[in-house]
C-alpha positions in Angstrom: 0.0 0.0 0.0 1.0 3.6 -0.5 2.5 5.2 2.6 2.5 8.9 3.5 5.5 10.3 1.6 6.3 13.4 -0.4 4.9 13.5 -3.9 7.3 13.1 -6.8 6.7 13.4 -10.5 9.2 12.0 -13.1 12.0 11.9 -10.4 11.7 15.7 -9.7 10.3 17.1 -6.5 6.8 18.4 -7.2 6.1 19.9 -3.9 7.2 19.1 -0.3 3.6 18.3 0.6 3.0 15.2 2.6 0.0 13.0 1.7 -2.6 13.5 4.3 -5.1 10.6 3.7 -4.2 7.3 5.3 -4.9 3.9 3.8 -8.2 3.1 5.6 -9.4 6.6 4.8 -8.4 6.2 1.2 -10.3 2.9 0.9 -13.5 4.3 2.4 -13.3 7.4 0.2 -12.9 5.3 -3.0 -15.7 2.9 -2.1 -18.0 5.8 -1.2 -17.2 7.7 -4.4 -17.7 4.6 -6.6 -21.0 3.8 -4.7 -22.4 7.3 -5.2 -21.4 7.5 -8.8 -22.9 4.1 -9.5 -26.2 5.1 -7.8 -26.3 8.3 -9.8 -25.5 6.5 -13.1 -28.3 4.0 -12.6 -30.8 6.6 -11.7 -31.4 5.4 -8.1 -30.4 8.8 -6.8 -30.3 12.2 -8.6 -27.4 13.8 -10.4 -26.1 15.1 -7.1 -24.6 11.6 -6.7 -21.8 12.6 -9.1 -20.4 14.5 -6.1 -18.9 11.1 -5.5 -16.1 12.2 -7.7 -14.7 14.3 -4.9 -14.1 11.4 -2.4 -13.0 9.2 -5.3 -10.3 11.6 -6.4 -9.1 12.5 -3.0 -8.9 8.8 -2.2 -6.9 8.1 -5.4 -4.5 11.0 -4.8 -4.3 10.4 -1.0 -4.5 14.1 -0.6 -7.4 16.2 0.8 -7.2 20.0 0.5 -9.7 20.4 3.3 -7.6 18.2 5.6 -4.6 20.4 4.6 -6.4 23.6 5.5 -7.6 22.2 8.9 -4.2 20.7 9.7 -5.6 17.2 9.8 -3.9 14.0 8.6 -5.2 10.4 8.8 -1.7 9.0 7.9 0.0 7.0 10.5 3.2 8.6 11.6 
């Protein structure tokens, strides 16, 4: 699994920002995002279900801007 480390892109430092979403948090975000998107796509819930893109993407990237602003991290130290 991905651990909380600095992001790198093509071997160069992108930014010295630590990932702030831990593995369990990531899993729950991805599952919730996929679930909401699936429900919206099948018409079970309205188009608002596509808001599931937010937890899906923050789970994939292991970075949450809101956590960063609030100084929160679910990564184990």
